[in-house]
Backbone as CSV, one residue per row, in Angstrom:
resi,resn,N_x,N_y,N_z,CA_x,CA_y,CA_z,C_x,C_y,C_z
1,UNK,-34.131,6.842,9.938,-33.233,7.349,9.633,-32.295,6.976,8.293
2,UNK,-32.085,7.866,7.623,-31.163,7.617,6.412,-29.781,6.871,6.854
3,UNK,-29.460,5.911,6.560,-27.980,5.328,6.741,-26.763,5.890,6.006
4,UNK,-27.150,6.783,5.086,-26.010,7.373,4.476,-25.650,8.573,5.470
5,UNK,-26.295,9.374,5.825,-26.521,10.142,6.592,-25.785,9.903,8.091
6,UNK,-26.330,8.684,8.633,-25.891,8.052,9.757,-24.291,7.479,9.410
7,UNK,-24.167,6.708,8.352,-22.703,6.608,8.267,-21.900,7.811,8.399
8,UNK,-22.015,8.903,7.618,-21.447,10.406,7.772,-21.145,10.840,8.840
9,UNK,-22.211,10.610,10.017,-21.725,11.018,11.152,-21.140,10.326,12.145
10,UNK,-21.090,9.299,11.553,-20.484,8.144,12.542,-19.056,8.209,12.345
11,UNK,-18.727,8.230,11.018,-17.075,8.846,10.688,-16.809,10.173,11.273
12,UNK,-17.649,11.246,11.421,-17.229,12.349,12.008,-17.087,12.433,13.419
13,UNK,-18.110,11.116,14.295,-17.752,10.974,15.645,-16.320,10.361,15.930
14,UNK,-16.000,9.895,15.574,-14.412,9.219,14.782,-13.285,9.793,14.668
15,UNK,-13.322,10.616,14.046,-12.462,11.554,13.145,-12.469,13.050,14.203
16,UNK,-13.601,13.912,13.940,-13.982,15.024,14.756,-13.394,16.062,13.867
17,UNK,-13.514,15.648,12.496,-12.917,16.419,11.600,-14.086,16.209,9.958
18,UNK,-14.911,17.541,9.877,-15.521,17.199,8.633,-14.805,16.937,7.558
19,UNK,-13.355,18.029,7.545,-12.801,17.671,6.264,-11.959,16.298,5.867
20,UNK,-11.586,15.725,7.179,-11.090,14.121,7.016,-12.640,13.088,6.603
21,UNK,-13.694,13.723,6.794,-14.509,12.530,6.574,-15.140,12.815,4.977
22,UNK,-15.088,14.482,4.555,-15.167,14.624,3.145,-14.235,13.884,2.570
23,UNK,-12.903,14.008,2.896,-12.130,13.093,1.912,-12.089,12.068,2.130
24,UNK,-12.305,11.227,3.160,-12.799,9.860,3.011,-13.873,9.540,2.457
25,UNK,-14.697,10.134,2.399,-16.013,9.680,1.769,-15.917,10.081,0.064
26,UNK,-15.106,11.308,-0.102,-15.125,11.634,-1.513,-16.126,12.561,-1.614
27,UNK,-16.160,13.765,-0.678,-17.571,14.775,-1.160,-16.858,15.900,-0.386
28,UNK,-17.802,16.965,-0.035,-17.196,17.754,0.149,-17.783,18.511,2.028
29,UNK,-17.059,19.356,2.357,-17.249,19.719,3.746,-18.708,20.070,4.286
30,UNK,-19.248,20.942,2.894,-20.562,21.485,2.906,-21.406,20.194,3.059
31,UNK,-21.342,19.314,2.077,-21.953,17.976,1.903,-22.186,17.358,3.512
32,UNK,-21.031,17.301,4.114,-21.124,16.386,5.523,-21.567,17.320,6.261
33,UNK,-21.601,18.250,5.954,-22.223,19.404,7.284,-24.043,19.541,7.137
34,UNK,-24.078,19.375,5.694,-25.569,19.507,5.193,-26.200,18.126,6.043
35,UNK,-25.582,16.719,5.653,-26.375,15.261,5.852,-26.266,15.482,7.571
36,UNK,-24.978,15.959,8.294,-25.350,15.734,9.571,-26.550,16.628,10.117
37,UNK,-26.829,17.784,9.605,-27.611,18.768,9.852,-29.025,18.126,9.712
38,UNK,-29.290,17.803,8.426,-30.757,16.745,8.176,-30.944,15.804,8.993
39,UNK,-29.819,14.983,9.662,-29.659,13.931,10.790,-30.506,14.305,11.824
40,UNK,-30.034,15.505,12.382,-30.277,16.089,13.405,-31.599,16.342,13.539
41,UNK,-32.264,16.679,12.208,-33.795,16.927,11.698,-34.218,15.792,12.298
42,UNK,-34.161,14.904,11.385,-34.507,13.467,11.685,-34.831,12.998,12.842
43,UNK,-33.618,13.233,13.856,-33.468,12.697,14.952,-34.375,13.487,16.256
44,UNK,-34.722,14.970,15.697,-35.371,15.955,16.650,-34.745,16.372,17.667
45,UNK,-33.391,16.446,18.159,-32.614,16.935,18.596,-31.092,17.290,18.113
46,UNK,-30.581,18.540,18.910,-28.684,18.759,18.360,-27.944,17.555,18.231
47,UNK,-26.998,17.471,17.493,-26.461,16.509,17.529,-24.700,17.054,17.548
48,UNK,-24.512,18.219,17.372,-23.527,18.951,17.779,-23.728,20.239,18.256
49,UNK,-22.568,20.567,19.048,-22.333,21.795,19.693,-21.246,22.356,19.748
50,UNK,-21.237,24.023,19.681,-19.631,24.361,19.630,-18.544,24.430,20.212
51,UNK,-17.322,24.240,19.783,-16.289,23.845,20.808,-14.881,24.663,20.244
52,UNK,-14.918,25.731,20.651,-13.721,26.559,20.192,-14.206,27.299,18.669
53,UNK,-13.063,26.768,18.218,-13.516,27.199,16.533,-14.076,25.987,15.702
54,UNK,-14.224,24.868,15.980,-14.945,24.057,15.564,-16.229,23.484,16.345
55,UNK,-16.821,22.013,16.066,-17.927,21.712,16.432,-17.661,20.121,17.542
56,UNK,-18.228,19.769,18.345,-18.021,18.251,18.768,-19.539,17.764,19.358
57,UNK,-19.634,16.746,19.484,-20.732,15.826,19.547,-21.352,16.290,21.027
58,UNK,-22.766,16.479,20.593,-23.615,16.564,22.187,-23.616,15.070,22.860
59,UNK,-24.184,15.612,24.151,-24.381,14.030,24.681,-25.298,13.079,24.187
60,UNK,-26.475,13.777,23.227,-27.239,13.242,22.350,-26.644,12.467,21.161
61,UNK,-25.571,13.520,20.845,-24.877,12.835,19.639,-24.166,11.663,19.539
62,UNK,-23.534,11.675,20.930,-22.659,10.730,21.463,-23.446,8.946,21.661
63,UNK,-24.542,9.525,22.178,-25.740,8.256,22.057,-25.994,7.599,20.492
64,UNK,-26.060,8.366,20.073,-26.519,8.293,18.660,-25.583,7.432,17.572
65,UNK,-24.156,8.142,18.121,-23.145,7.404,17.409,-23.015,5.953,17.875
66,UNK,-23.343,5.851,19.181,-23.193,4.320,19.846,-24.359,3.505,19.147
67,UNK,-25.548,3.846,18.949,-26.377,3.316,18.107,-26.179,3.159,16.619
68,UNK,-25.398,4.052,16.102,-25.147,4.265,14.712,-23.851,3.143,14.310
69,UNK,-23.421,2.775,15.390,-22.453,1.210,14.802,-23.031,0.277,14.815
70,UNK,-24.101,-0.239,15.692,-24.767,-1.079,15.717,-25.771,-1.339,14.454
71,UNK,-26.515,0.061,13.888,-27.072,0.122,12.997,-26.592,-0.259,11.601
72,UNK,-25.511,0.109,11.596,-24.967,0.153,9.917,-24.318,-1.151,10.471
73,UNK,-24.005,-1.860,11.566,-23.294,-3.378,11.241,-24.141,-4.055,10.630
74,UNK,-25.622,-4.103,11.678,-26.692,-4.891,10.979,-27.187,-4.619,9.600
75,UNK,-27.181,-3.383,8.950,-27.447,-3.141,7.472,-26.457,-3.587,6.569
76,UNK,-25.281,-3.656,7.078,-24.007,-4.547,6.414,-24.326,-5.594,6.519
77,UNK,-24.464,-6.449,7.459,-24.577,-7.786,7.649,-25.864,-8.443,6.965
78,UNK,-26.751,-7.444,7.047,-27.784,-7.875,5.869,-27.595,-7.939,4.283
79,UNK,-26.938,-6.907,4.113,-26.302,-6.445,2.627,-25.348,-7.917,2.740
80,UNK,-24.508,-7.926,3.426,-23.684,-9.621,2.962,-24.437,-10.918,2.860
81,UNK,-25.562,-10.938,3.588,-26.417,-12.310,3.424,-27.009,-11.911,2.186
82,UNK,-27.378,-10.853,1.583,-27.699,-10.841,0.254,-26.777,-11.043,-0.696
83,UNK,-25.793,-10.584,-0.396,-24.545,-10.485,-1.763,-23.383,-10.793,-0.695
84,UNK,-23.145,-12.369,-0.598,-22.160,-12.707,0.008,-20.705,-12.553,-0.632
85,UNK,-20.586,-12.023,-1.994,-19.603,-11.718,-2.257,-19.144,-10.115,-2.484
86,UNK,-19.778,-9.346,-1.770,-19.599,-7.684,-1.751,-18.284,-7.300,-1.570
87,UNK,-17.867,-6.387,-2.333,-16.787,-5.870,-2.165,-16.174,-5.304,-0.678
88,UNK,-15.141,-5.671,-0.153,-15.271,-5.361,1.352,-14.582,-3.846,1.068
89,UNK,-15.294,-3.010,1.967,-15.136,-1.503,1.806,-15.182,-0.813,2.898
90,UNK,-14.225,0.191,3.354,-14.168,0.494,5.056,-13.204,0.827,5.675
91,UNK,-13.189,1.112,6.864,-12.183,1.377,7.494,-12.378,0.021,8.643
92,UNK,-11.435,-0.663,8.705,-11.609,-1.647,10.177,-10.314,-0.980,11.122
93,UNK,-10.728,-1.014,11.982,-9.903,-0.232,13.306,-9.443,-1.862,14.274
94,UNK,-7.840,-2.000,14.451,-7.749,-2.823,14.890,-6.751,-2.726,16.130
95,UNK,-6.757,-3.266,17.526,-5.939,-2.885,18.456,-5.256,-4.407,18.709
96,UNK,-3.978,-4.621,19.013,-3.528,-5.804,18.937,-2.085,-5.452,20.012
97,UNK,-1.364,-6.808,19.955,0.041,-6.749,20.139,1.119,-7.070,19.315
98,UNK,1.930,-6.614,19.761,3.105,-6.028,18.500,3.293,-7.512,17.718
99,UNK,3.465,-8.415,18.088,3.905,-9.725,17.405,2.766,-10.303,16.143
100,UNK,1.273,-9.998,17.068,0.181,-10.381,16.062,0.182,-9.290,14.653
101,UNK,0.482,-8.109,15.148,0.120,-7.117,14.204,1.376,-7.300,12.902
102,UNK,2.606,-7.480,13.757,3.772,-7.703,12.727,3.426,-8.702,12.025
103,UNK,3.378,-9.822,12.329,3.389,-11.194,11.655,1.988,-11.620,11.148
104,UNK,0.906,-11.348,11.675,-0.488,-11.767,11.405,-1.080,-10.861,10.461
105,UNK,-1.139,-9.608,10.717,-1.920,-8.401,10.407,-1.075,-8.089,9.132
106,UNK,-0.427,-7.543,9.256,0.701,-6.821,8.324,0.264,-7.497,6.836
107,UNK,0.742,-8.514,6.781,0.346,-9.347,5.445,-0.768,-9.049,4.703
108,UNK,-1.867,-9.183,5.584,-3.180,-8.869,5.104,-3.390,-7.437,4.626
109,UNK,-2.878,-6.676,5.413,-2.931,-4.896,5.388,-2.337,-4.824,3.816
110,UNK,-1.056,-5.437,3.465,-0.260,-5.341,2.452,-1.168,-6.236,1.149
111,UNK,-1.912,-7.212,1.249,-2.686,-7.940,0.528,-4.113,-6.983,-0.012
112,UNK,-4.429,-6.122,1.279,-5.919,-5.593,0.762,-5.454,-4.580,0.143
113,UNK,-4.161,-4.069,0.419,-4.008,-2.802,-0.595,-3.919,-2.655,-2.129
114,UNK,-3.510,-4.124,-2.410,-3.476,-4.459,-3.697,-5.040,-4.917,-4.432
115,UNK,-5.777,-5.691,-3.737,-6.676,-6.451,-3.807,-7.990,-5.723,-3.529
116,UNK,-7.901,-4.880,-2.756,-9.247,-4.142,-1.975,-9.131,-2.431,-1.678
117,UNK,-8.632,-1.904,-2.764,-8.041,-0.664,-2.282,-9.188,0.167,-1.549
118,UNK,-10.560,0.048,-1.581,-11.580,0.751,-0.670,-11.539,-0.073,0.631
119,UNK,-10.708,-0.647,0.964,-10.589,-1.378,2.281,-9.117,-0.634,3.148
120,UNK,-9.498,-0.156,4.167,-8.423,0.272,4.731,-8.217,-0.214,6.292
121,UNK,-7.411,-0.156,6.861,-7.237,-1.046,8.210,-6.105,0.267,8.881
122,UNK,-6.730,0.447,10.198,-5.906,1.424,11.066,-5.005,0.379,12.074
123,UNK,-4.037,0.972,12.913,-3.575,0.002,13.742,-3.083,0.831,14.950
124,UNK,-3.435,-0.159,15.951,-3.112,0.668,17.471,-2.443,-0.727,18.066
125,UNK,-1.311,-0.464,18.620,-0.534,-1.433,19.255,-0.861,-1.232,20.531
126,UNK,-1.499,-2.420,21.441,-1.509,-2.537,22.842,-1.503,-3.964,23.131
127,UNK,-1.397,-4.063,24.869,-1.688,-5.595,25.099,-2.913,-5.749,25.309
128,UNK,-3.409,-7.171,25.725,-4.952,-7.694,25.347,-5.815,-6.585,26.353
129,UNK,-5.415,-6.666,27.642,-6.538,-6.299,28.441,-6.943,-4.704,28.146
130,UNK,-5.781,-3.574,27.347,-6.224,-2.750,26.579,-7.024,-2.779,25.398
131,UNK,-6.332,-3.639,24.738,-7.138,-3.776,23.395,-8.531,-4.309,23.741
132,UNK,-8.870,-5.235,24.501,-9.896,-5.500,24.619,-11.255,-4.344,25.654
133,UNK,-10.368,-3.538,26.125,-11.152,-2.294,26.603,-11.538,-1.557,25.458
134,UNK,-10.955,-1.424,24.468,-10.927,-0.524,23.285,-12.395,-1.255,22.623
135,UNK,-12.271,-2.570,22.547,-13.201,-3.292,21.819,-14.447,-3.000,22.394
136,UNK,-14.551,-3.300,23.877,-15.927,-2.876,24.347,-16.417,-1.569,24.432
137,UNK,-15.465,-0.527,24.465,-15.827,0.967,24.345,-16.341,1.019,22.749
138,UNK,-16.181,0.577,21.828,-16.058,0.584,20.313,-15.206,1.598,19.500
139,UNK,-14.132,1.510,20.484,-13.208,2.257,19.768,-12.497,1.489,18.520
140,UNK,-12.523,0.354,18.540,-11.933,-0.632,17.461,-12.916,-1.580,17.018
141,UNK,-12.876,-2.027,16.220,-13.618,-3.439,15.380,-13.037,-4.588,15.712
142,UNK,-11.512,-4.777,15.883,-10.988,-6.028,16.296,-9.750,-6.202,17.106
143,UNK,-9.542,-6.903,17.983,-8.604,-7.108,19.094,-7.959,-8.165,19.056
144,UNK,-6.620,-8.095,18.673,-5.742,-9.365,18.585,-5.324,-9.735,20.133
145,UNK,-5.874,-10.574,20.639,-5.235,-10.471,22.019,-4.631,-11.954,22.339
146,UNK,-3.633,-12.177,23.328,-3.429,-13.337,23.789,-3.433,-13.944,25.292
147,UNK,-3.108,-15.171,25.631,-3.218,-15.204,27.029,-1.911,-16.526,27.106
148,UNK,-1.832,-17.011,28.104,-0.877,-18.263,28.294,-1.419,-19.165,29.233
149,UNK,-1.163,-20.353,28.615,-1.936,-21.779,28.784,-2.254,-22.102,30.534
150,UNK,-1.009,-21.213,31.487,-1.095,-21.156,32.884,-1.715,-19.741,33.381
151,UNK,-2.168,-18.963,32.348,-2.697,-17.816,32.623,-3.908,-17.357,32.047
152,UNK,-4.884,-18.139,31.728,-6.236,-18.264,30.455,-6.939,-16.466,30.717
153,UNK,-6.873,-15.868,29.830,-7.872,-14.709,29.275,-9.103,-15.091,29.779
154,UNK,-9.499,-14.388,30.469,-11.118,-14.243,31.088,-12.115,-14.110,29.776
155,UNK,-13.460,-14.812,30.015,-14.043,-14.876,28.579,-14.849,-13.652,28.768
156,UNK,-15.662,-12.875,27.698,-16.723,-11.849,28.079,-17.616,-11.883,27.337
157,UNK,-19.126,-12.414,27.723,-20.474,-12.676,26.926,-20.632,-11.936,25.816
158,UNK,-19.807,-10.634,26.035,-20.318,-9.329,24.592,-19.417,-9.484,23.727
159,UNK,-18.333,-10.515,23.696,-17.268,-10.761,22.783,-17.386,-12.336,21.827
160,UNK,-17.195,-12.197,20.932,-16.800,-13.704,20.064,-15.436,-13.574,20.247
161,UNK,-14.746,-14.924,20.652,-13.423,-15.041,20.587,-13.229,-16.458,19.590
162,UNK,-12.193,-15.950,19.015,-11.782,-16.703,17.728,-10.342,-17.231,18.007
163,UNK,-9.850,-18.599,18.318,-8.392,-18.719,18.244,-7.422,-18.631,17.175
164,UNK,-6.339,-17.938,17.335,-5.403,-18.123,15.733,-4.333,-19.227,15.678
165,UNK,-3.494,-18.762,16.744,-2.384,-19.579,16.668,-1.858,-19.389,18.094
166,UNK,-0.609,-20.597,18.334,0.036,-20.551,19.848,1.703,-21.013,19.370
167,UNK,2.330,-20.729,20.252,3.734,-20.899,20.169,4.250,-21.007,21.639
168,UNK,5.162,-22.127,21.742,5.813,-22.209,23.340,6.714,-20.961,23.633
169,UNK,6.476,-21.052,25.120,7.717,-19.669,25.544,8.532,-20.950,26.703
170,UNK,9.753,-20.315,26.510,10.689,-20.506,27.811,11.224,-19.577,28.498
171,UNK,12.530,-19.848,29.231,13.206,-18.789,30.088,14.139,-18.351,29.475
172,UNK,14.323,-17.535,29.353,16.025,-16.431,28.719,16.614,-16.209,29.931
173,UNK,17.757,-16.840,29.970,18.633,-16.600,30.732,20.170,-16.023,29.964
174,UNK,21.231,-16.214,30.795,22.487,-15.709,30.328,22.929,-16.806,29.656
175,UNK,23.886,-16.669,28.693,24.424,-18.116,28.035,25.234,-18.826,28.987
176,UNK,25.955,-17.931,29.998,26.605,-18.597,31.218,25.768,-19.906,31.510
177,UNK,24.682,-19.669,31.791,24.043,-20.760,32.479,23.049,-21.413,31.838
178,UNK,23.565,-21.795,30.614,23.064,-22.674,29.300,22.504,-23.926,29.837
179,UNK,23.406,-24.797,30.397,23.192,-25.777,31.506,22.757,-26.200,32.626
180,UNK,22.090,-25.040,33.003,21.667,-25.155,34.299,19.908,-25.926,34.399
181,UNK,19.065,-26.457,34.790,17.724,-26.699,35.320,17.112,-27.073,34.062
182,UNK,17.196,-28.619,33.466,16.179,-28.828,31.972,15.329,-29.753,32.345
183,UNK,14.928,-30.267,33.719,14.322,-31.435,33.828,12.869,-31.160,33.923
184,UNK,12.684,-30.402,34.433,11.119,-29.806,34.257,11.110,-28.215,34.530
185,UNK,9.804,-27.501,34.374,9.525,-25.948,34.208,9.824,-25.846,35.884
186,UNK,9.354,-26.322,37.102,9.809,-26.460,38.393,11.329,-26.352,38.433
187,UNK,12.009,-27.254,38.149,13.412,-27.492,38.209,14.296,-26.342,37.530
188,UNK,13.655,-26.113,36.423,14.586,-24.778,35.919,14.631,-23.430,36.719
189,UNK,13.100,-23.304,37.331,12.976,-22.186,37.828,13.690,-22.408,39.203
190,UNK,13.821,-23.547,39.907,14.503,-23.843,41.112,16.072,-23.539,40.931
191,UNK,16.329,-23.663,39.927,17.816,-23.414,39.432,18.276,-22.069,39.764
192,UNK,17.228,-20.916,39.563,17.538,-19.542,39.268,16.889,-18.847,40.566
193,UNK,16.644,-19.416,41.263,15.510,-19.188,42.882,16.383,-17.823,43.348
194,UNK,17.542,-17.371,43.189,18.363,-15.950,43.817,18.375,-15.239,42.637
195,UNK,18.113,-15.320,41.538,18.427,-14.545,40.879,16.630,-13.290,40.783
196,UNK,17.337,-12.185,40.150,16.176,-11.260,39.609,15.413,-11.785,38.252
197,UNK,14.335,-11.239,38.472,13.131,-11.381,37.296,12.755,-10.585,37.073
198,UNK,12.219,-10.735,35.444,11.895,-9.778,34.602,10.389,-10.101,34.215
199,UNK,9.247,-9.136,34.605,8.000,-9.176,34.404,7.362,-8.083,32.963
200,UNK,6.172,-8.468,32.737,5.808,-7.264,31.406,4.985,-6.222,32.140
201,UNK,5.911,-4.734,31.559,5.150,-3.983,32.245,3.844,-3.399,32.064
202,UNK,2.956,-3.855,31.177,1.447,-3.575,30.539,0.921,-4.640,30.786
203,UNK,1.264,-6.116,31.284,0.287,-6.854,30.978,0.797,-8.017,32.212
204,UNK,-0.066,-8.324,33.305,-0.072,-9.013,34.612,0.501,-10.694,34.042
205,UNK,-0.103,-11.429,32.936,-0.313,-12.743,32.901,1.183,-13.105,32.756
206,UNK,2.360,-12.052,32.497,3.739,-12.939,32.784,4.083,-12.861,34.019
207,UNK,3.730,-12.154,35.121,4.179,-12.324,36.128,3.076,-13.335,36.582
208,UNK,1.618,-13.679,36.555,1.409,-14.734,37.072,1.744,-16.116,36.496
209,UNK,2.242,-16.417,35.250,3.317,-17.480,34.867,4.173,-17.795,35.880
210,UNK,5.151,-16.387,36.004,5.921,-16.859,36.591,5.807,-17.337,38.087
211,UNK,4.889,-16.438,38.698,4.394,-16.967,40.219,3.927,-18.448,40.402
212,UNK,3.315,-18.461,39.007,2.736,-20.154,39.136,3.514,-21.125,39.086
213,UNK,4.600,-21.177,38.342,5.850,-21.856,38.377,6.451,-22.086,39.277
214,UNK,6.633,-20.875,39.402,7.749,-20.377,40.965,7.051,-21.124,42.197
215,UNK,5.527,-21.100,42.357,5.134,-22.132,43.529,5.298,-23.052,43.481
216,UNK,5.588,-24.037,42.617,5.762,-25.079,41.910,6.952,-25.714,42.503
217,UNK,7.686,-24.797,42.691,9.067,-24.718,42.711,9.330,-24.431,44.130
218,UNK,8.361,-24.108,44.804,8.903,-23.389,46.158,9.131,-22.121,46.934
219,UNK,8.978,-21.211,45.977,9.267,-19.886,45.921,8.732,-19.009,45.157
220,UNK,8.689,-17.976,45.429,8.144,-16.763,44.717,9.079,-15.690,43.822
221,UNK,9.308,-15.646,42.726,10.171,-15.371,41.925,10.311,-13.660,42.239
222,UNK,11.472,-13.098,42.436,11.435,-11.521,42.744,11.228,-10.734,41.628
223,UNK,10.239,-10.244,41.033,10.507,-9.397,39.845,11.183,-8.276,40.136
224,UNK,11.997,-7.604,39.785,12.689,-6.486,39.734,12.663,-5.419,38.749
225,UNK,12.457,-5.956,37.632,12.277,-5.154,36.346,10.886,-5.346,35.589
226,UNK,10.581,-4.605,34.772,9.600,-4.886,33.997,9.863,-4.083,33.014
227,UNK,9.327,-4.816,31.536,9.508,-4.785,30.275,8.788,-5.319,29.339
228,UNK,8.039,-4.345,28.395,6.995,-4.873,27.061,7.790,-5.163,25.962
229,UNK,8.836,-4.567,25.670,9.694,-5.215,24.539,10.849,-6.070,24.898
230,UNK,10.384,-7.271,23.958,11.372,-8.327,24.177,12.520,-8.339,23.853
231,UNK,12.524,-7.263,22.910,14.310,-6.947,22.583,15.164,-6.398,24.108
232,UNK,14.314,-5.384,24.739,14.764,-5.067,26.184,14.816,-5.893,27.212
233,UNK,14.067,-6.899,26.914,14.025,-8.089,28.060,15.421,-8.898,27.720
234,UNK,15.718,-9.294,26.316,17.021,-9.783,26.129,18.272,-9.106,26.354
235,UNK,17.879,-7.656,26.444,19.238,-6.622,26.848,19.395,-6.794,28.342
236,UNK,18.241,-6.770,28.973,18.241,-7.232,30.523,19.081,-8.753,30.710
237,UNK,18.867,-9.581,29.975,19.354,-10.955,30.472,20.711,-11.033,29.912
238,UNK,21.142,-10.381,28.661,22.448,-10.411,28.327,23.272,-9.816,29.646
239,UNK,22.801,-8.670,29.857,23.901,-8.053,30.834,23.384,-8.330,32.362
240,UNK,23.283,-9.456,32.401,22.917,-10.332,33.872,22.415,-9.550,34.633
241,UNK,21.020,-8.862,34.450,20.402,-7.990,35.431,18.994,-8.699,35.947
242,UNK,18.509,-9.988,34.840,17.522,-10.402,35.152,17.315,-11.793,34.205
243,UNK,16.176,-12.510,34.838,15.698,-13.469,33.837,14.057,-13.316,33.508
244,UNK,13.830,-13.958,32.015,12.555,-13.774,31.771,11.803,-14.367,30.891
245,UNK,10.522,-14.437,30.696,9.986,-15.079,29.359,10.229,-14.569,28.112
246,UNK,10.371,-15.894,27.236,10.968,-15.562,25.688,10.340,-16.435,25.029
247,UNK,9.619,-16.237,23.756,9.017,-17.080,22.470,10.603,-18.293,22.394
248,UNK,10.092,-19.447,22.520,11.002,-20.356,21.890,11.014,-20.428,20.864
249,UNK,10.758,-20.065,19.524,11.185,-19.689,18.377,11.501,-18.282,17.945
250,UNK,11.779,-17.405,19.014,12.360,-16.626,18.776,14.224,-16.651,18.949
251,UNK,14.705,-16.541,17.686,16.262,-16.021,17.604,16.906,-15.463,18.737
252,UNK,17.350,-15.624,19.757,17.796,-14.674,20.847,19.036,-14.153,20.322
253,UNK,19.582,-12.762,21.013,20.609,-12.333,20.581,22.001,-12.947,21.495
254,UNK,22.824,-12.293,20.972,24.327,-13.208,21.507,24.188,-12.870,23.058
255,UNK,24.693,-13.801,23.627,24.782,-13.709,25.078,23.209,-14.223,25.861
256,UNK,22.630,-15.000,24.949,21.162,-15.204,25.812,21.039,-16.426,25.307
257,UNK,20.265,-17.432,26.150,19.862,-18.746,25.315,18.517,-19.099,26.034
258,UNK,17.514,-19.652,25.608,16.283,-19.625,26.139,16.151,-21.493,26.176
259,UNK,15.796,-21.520,27.565,15.633,-22.959,28.317,14.138,-23.432,28.041
260,UNK,13.914,-24.481,27.617,12.549,-25.011,27.361,11.847,-25.375,28.703
261,UNK,10.578,-24.973,28.526,9.775,-25.155,30.054,8.570,-26.269,29.746
262,UNK,8.677,-27.286,30.513,7.910,-28.589,30.107,7.382,-29.126,31.971
263,UNK,6.268,-29.417,31.707,5.805,-30.549,32.653,5.766,-29.289,33.941
264,UNK,4.951,-28.190,34.058,4.147,-27.646,32.625,4.489,-26.962,31.702
265,UNK,4.063,-26.733,30.423,4.449,-26.045,29.736,4.103,-24.747,29.779
266,UNK,4.812,-23.715,29.052,4.027,-22.496,28.828,3.939,-22.440,27.211
267,UNK,2.362,-22.081,26.773,2.134,-21.804,25.555,1.237,-20.604,25.383
268,UNK,1.906,-19.613,24.633,1.254,-18.465,24.337,0.275,-18.634,23.133
269,UNK,-1.074,-18.202,23.310,-2.135,-18.463,22.830,-2.997,-17.136,21.950
270,UNK,-2.697,-17.166,20.888,-3.344,-15.835,20.222,-4.732,-15.953,19.814
271,UNK,-5.429,-14.907,20.045,-6.870,-14.895,19.513,-7.323,-13.670,18.637
272,UNK,-8.260,-13.674,17.702,-9.068,-12.583,17.466,-10.473,-12.350,18.331
273,UNK,-10.861,-11.436,18.776,-11.689,-10.747,19.380,-12.650,-9.961,18.525
274,UNK,-14.202,-10.101,18.622,-14.916,-9.030,18.078,-15.859,-8.834,18.970
275,UNK,-16.797,-7.634,18.172,-17.931,-7.670,19.418,-19.302,-8.925,18.775
276,UNK,-20.138,-8.845,19.581,-20.948,-10.055,18.873,-22.015,-9.582,18.087
277,UNK,-22.051,-10.387,16.488,-22.691,-9.710,15.910,-22.366,-8.898,14.947
278,UNK,-21.084,-8.137,14.910,-20.184,-7.440,14.175,-19.341,-8.381,12.937
279,UNK,-19.286,-9.453,12.709,-17.952,-10.280,12.253,-18.348,-10.683,10.979
280,UNK,-19.948,-10.212,10.594,-20.474,-10.460,8.845,-20.313,-8.672,8.654
281,UNK,-19.622,-8.165,8.987,-19.522,-6.975,8.230,-18.560,-7.365,7.042
282,UNK,-18.640,-6.819,5.636,-17.795,-7.581,4.601,-16.375,-7.138,5.144
283,UNK,-16.053,-5.611,5.325,-14.313,-5.185,5.691,-13.801,-6.519,6.795
284,UNK,-14.660,-6.661,7.820,-14.332,-6.842,9.062,-14.144,-8.646,8.724
285,UNK,-15.009,-8.908,8.204,-15.080,-10.644,7.786,-13.990,-10.813,6.881
286,UNK,-13.475,-10.057,5.763,-12.348,-10.268,4.881,-11.542,-10.296,5.974
287,UNK,-10.704,-9.208,7.099,-9.589,-9.379,7.780,-9.925,-10.708,8.435
288,UNK,-10.860,-11.044,9.160,-11.211,-12.194,9.793,-10.598,-13.712,9.405
289,UNK,-11.465,-13.736,8.109,-11.075,-14.806,6.913,-9.667,-14.823,6.730
290,UNK,-9.140,-13.807,6.388,-7.591,-14.009,6.313,-6.595,-14.090,7.336
291,UNK,-7.103,-13.794,8.998,-6.379,-14.419,9.840,-6.384,-15.808,10.071
292,UNK,-7.693,-16.165,10.181,-8.086,-17.837,9.899,-7.236,-18.612,9.394
293,UNK,-7.192,-18.262,8.081,-6.505,-18.833,6.885,-4.901,-19.030,7.734
294,UNK,-4.415,-17.910,7.667,-2.788,-17.523,7.734,-2.440,-18.502,9.078
295,UNK,-3.456,-19.014,10.192,-3.204,-19.433,11.347,-3.281,-20.818,11.126
296,UNK,-4.363,-20.997,10.136,-4.408,-22.725,9.388,-3.222,-23.299,8.617
297,UNK,-2.716,-22.195,8.171,-1.375,-22.390,7.235,-0.550,-22.835,7.737
């Protein structure tokens, strides 16, 4: 099959719009339609079917789109092996948690815009389980995920996992409780046994950490509130509605103090995850290399 037609078809499978594909590839909708029609003749089956005023992929078209990702990644990897300094060009789709996107990915996007205008990065904010599901479904090319030292993220043989950076977390409490329980993590938790606790609404790892340390202190924290936003967690703490985990290097808002957790400590560990065999694709390799360099620095 002609790889140019295959790439055009893959872009259509992602956007569903021939106009968007034409704009992306710098051609016309007529050319896009002709290339997909020629690809259908090569495949010997219909790839598109009518849907309202437009068209959509047939079951065979969806299967071919899945194959196209692997085929084009292999072709790009082969080209990269022959031309290791090839200019990164194309769209890298990234799903990840907000902190990694803001602090690790955004500088790379800004750098790429200046140095490699043919490289585009799309961003989807998701918690680790959601980002990894999107990666396995081939809805994104890169997942930025995290786990905790006390609640490790399970591995998947279909994925490559690259450690990036880590940061210690503590327990956010109202300022009036700043002097309570500093000997060890169980001692800190025990000092707040009767309080309401705050978990993460989109990631169970936070609740796992709370329950693990709580069990070491001889009780199970009562998780009354759930929030994904750290700002909201702080608001709840400042209002004395609950206590919860916060990164130690975060400057807390007025009325909140972060108590360190030690013996055992709680460390958030950030990762970059990709599908096996895909990381040599020049645009993805560029983003991965920048992420690794930034983490090392």
